[in-house]
Residue, then its C-alpha position, 0 to 999 in steps of 0.5 A: m500500500k502506498t504511504p501518503p506523502t507527509p507535509c515535509s515530503a510534499a515540500r521536498e517534492g515541490g508540492v504545495l502545502y497550502e492554496r494561495p488565496v485568490k483575491i476576490y473582486p465583489r461586484a456591486v449589486r442593487g436590490r431589496f436585500d442590498r438596501w437592508r444591508r446598507l440600512m444595517v451599516a447605517v444603524t450599527q455605525l450610528i449606535f457604535l459612533g454615537l453611544p460614547w457621545l451620549t451623556w447621563n448625569d453629566r458623564s458618558a452614558l456608557l463608560f467602562d472606567l477600568e482605572a476607577r474600577r467602575f462601569y457606567v451603563f446609563a442609570w447603573v453604576l457597576w463594580p467588579q463585584d457585580l461580575i454576575y451581571l456580565v456573566g448573565l449578559l454573556i449567557a444571554c448573548a450566547l442563547a440569543l445567537f443559538l436562537f437566532t441561528a436556529v431560526a434565521g441561519r446566518l443573517w447576523c453574519g450577512y447584515a450586522c457582523p462588524q466584519t461584514v459592516y466594515t468590509e461593506m464600508f471599505l468596499a464602497i470607498e474602493r468602488w468609488l475610487e477604482g470602479d466596479r469589479q471589471a475596472r478594478m481587475r483591469r487596473d490591478a492587471a495593468p502596469m502601475s500608472l500615476e493615476t492608479l497609484t494616486r487612486k490607491a493612495v487616496k483609497h488607503l488614506l481614507w481606509a486609514a482615516l475610517a479605521l482611526l475613527t473606529g479606534v478612537t471611538f472604541v477607546g472612547y468607551f473606556t475614556p470619556v470621548r471628549e476628554l480623549l479627543h482633547r488629550a489627543l489633539a494636545l498630544e497628551l495621550g497615555p501609553w495604554e490609550t495610544f496602544w489601543i487606538a493604534f491596535y484597533t485602527l490596525a485591526t480594522y484596517g487589516n481585517a476590512g481592507w485586506l483580509r476580508e473574506q479570509i476572516c470568515k473562512t478561516m478565523c471566525p469560529y461561527a462558521r465552524f459550529q453553525s452546522a450544529l445550530i441549524d437544522a432542516d427548518s433553519l433559514i438559509i440561502a439556497y439555489d433551486s436546482q430542480r428549477g435551474e438545472p440543467r443550466g445553460g445560456r440562451a437568448r434574452k426573453a427565450a422561453a423557459r426550458t428552451s432546448g431542455l434547459g432550466d431557468c439558470i442561464d449560467c451567467t455566473l453573476c451570483v459568483q461575481v457578487c459574492p463577497a466570499g467568492i463561492d458558488i451558491r449553486d454548489g449547495l450550502q457552504n460554511e463560507c456563505i454569510g447569508c448576505a443575499a447578494c446572490i439573491d438580488i443579482c439573480d432576481t435581476v437576471m430573472d426579471k430581464m429573462g422574463y422568468a419568475r424570481g426565486l431561483i436563488r432565495y431564502t428558504t429552508a432545507r425542508g421547504l426547498g426539498a418539499g417545494v413549499g412556500w413561506r406558509g408551509m415553512l412557518t408551520h415548522l418554526l416552533r420546534v423543540r430547540v427553538i422553544a428551549y432556546a427561547v425559554l432559556l433566553a427569556g429566563v436569563v434576560l428576565g432574571v438579570a432585569l429583575s436583579l438590576a431593578l431590585r438592586p439596592g443602592v448600597a452594598l456592604d462587605a465586612l472583613r475582620d481585622r487580621g491583626t487581632l482576633a479578640n481583645l479583652g478590655a475594661e468594657g468587655v470583649e472587643n472585635t475589630y472589623q473593616l467595613l467596605i461601603t459601596n454607594r451604587t448611586e450617583q448622589p452622596a449618601r449618609y449611612t448609619i451603621d448598626a449590628v444585629d443578631l448578637e444581643g447586647v453588642q455595642v457598635h463603635v465607628g471609627s468616625a462619627q455617624p452617619v458616615i458620608v460616602g460620595a456619589a459612586r464611591q467606596l469607603r472603608v470604615p473601621v468598626r469595633l464591636v464590644l460585648p459587655h462582660a456580663q453578656v460574655a459570662r452568659m454566652g461563654s467562649g466560642a464564635r458567634r454570628v453578627t450581622f452588620v447593617v448600613e442604611d440611609g433611609h432609602d436603601s440598606a445592605r447587610a453583611a454577616a461576620t463572626f464575633l469571637l469570644p475567648 
């Protein structure tokens, strides 16, 4: 039996270890789904570019202040100990992805994924300066001229400017964007801000300008596990081979099925408009991002030929095989996995929403003083603690501190009560608890539970601790 060649032996024999990617020149297309894509580009960019500029209580409405370890999300102020909300958000996003994919396939990839959105924007700049598919191909194949060099230089400058805008906006979620721009113009940016602006700028420029479809084909994991998320009733883009085959050219307005041919005239326009460079007529492929450019161009061709639209269309595998329309496909919409994903997603979203709505405006952590366990003084047995009070509101608050669950205990605060904590601030307060000798004699030695309570008349918080009796 012949031994298959190894990569090393293939290299020694002059074999190719990998296929060099071929540059794809997507052709411009206009149609109903193209209008949706352009609308989604506008909406997603409006949200991304606009959120850092929104203000709430005289600060950015959405700000992740890593230096101060505070996250501002509109009316909420979150702290590192509120990590559970981030976990809930990630779980909700994962379940939403599962649900959306099970129902609608890869519509996210085709219309709202940042890679798709920025590729569309970069392609629009490229087409404006270098022309559509054929013009760009001729320009790249011809010897470099001054005009070509100028057009490409301007294109890359515009790409870099758009990427820089993206990088500055990204960092504007972590540093107030107005302050960031002021410091940038004054050349006073810190090292980390400079690094992340440069990193995000280069990533956007490289991904949307150069790598493009390679990100979707080789780097994005979504295409790899989508086969586990979709089923026969998930929405996909499909070519109707029963109607289109055998394909072949014919005169415009020629009758369908002329010379035994199907409706596909083999114009290959569906391949030319595909940003991933695939042929949808070969069936569903991992590289297909569901952008529907092939649907728009095929419908245009069908209109010119006088044939019915829908040779390439959004459908499901079951709908395509059975030849049923939207009404028949909708009957299979509510299935076990869809219901399970929807119930889990609704539960997580409702749980996080209720938790945030009922979240008190103050949090309390109690830590024993590690220097001493218990002291025996003139007044009684003394234990010392450090209370960390977190004011979750954006107004200064005056808190009183008390201790319950331990009869007769006396509270001595390091500073006068009430304790004032600034807006969205934390304060560490030393506290002594003293249990009189008479009470100690009745309880005996050991550990007792004590609960600290802080309140300001509107909100309160509790923290359990241990009181040691020698």
